[in-house]
Residue, then its C-alpha position, 0 to 999 in steps of 0.5 A: q455725530v459720530q456713532l459707532v455701534e457694535s453687535g454680535g456678542g454673546l456666549v460661545q463655547p471654547g473653540g467656537s466662532l462669532t463674528l462682531s459688527c461695527a456700524a458707523s455713522g456721522f462721518t465719511f467712513n472710508p478715509y479712516p483706519m479702524t481698530w477693534w479692542r477689548q477690556t475685561p473688569g479691572q484691566e486696561r482696554e487691550w488692543v485687538g487689531d486694526i485695518s487700513s482705510d481700504g481694508s488691505m493692511p489688517d494687523y493684530s495683537d499676538p494673542v489673537k493673530g491667527r484666530f481673528t480676522i478684521s475686515r470692512d465693507n466701506a459701501r455700508n460703513m461696516v467693519y467686522l471681527q471674525m473670531n475663530n477658535l475662541k478661548p475662555e481668555d477671550t471673554a471681554v467687552y469688545y469695542c470698535r474705535r475710529s483709529n487715533s480718535m476719541y470715538w469709541g462704540q458702547g461695546t458688546q459682550v463676548t463670553v467664552s465658556a462651556 
């Protein structure tokens, strides 16, 4: 069955960096674009960015553009979210999702606080 497992979350100070990973299994990975989302309590899930199947066309939401980078390793069925210059408002549970599908990971908590 399709599985997406995020890891790499944690507590980081403002201005710090963190890299999230998403391990995919149960499907042929490389034809699918992949996306990252985030959610804070009481809020709707927010799109962070996505990456095309070959990794050539990442796209980002305005709040993270210039600070976050999405990449993928099709040989390892992995997608990554590199987050730099983190801000308290980036605090959320981060999810990866196979694009336009019902398949989500369980999420990983990122907390940005001094």
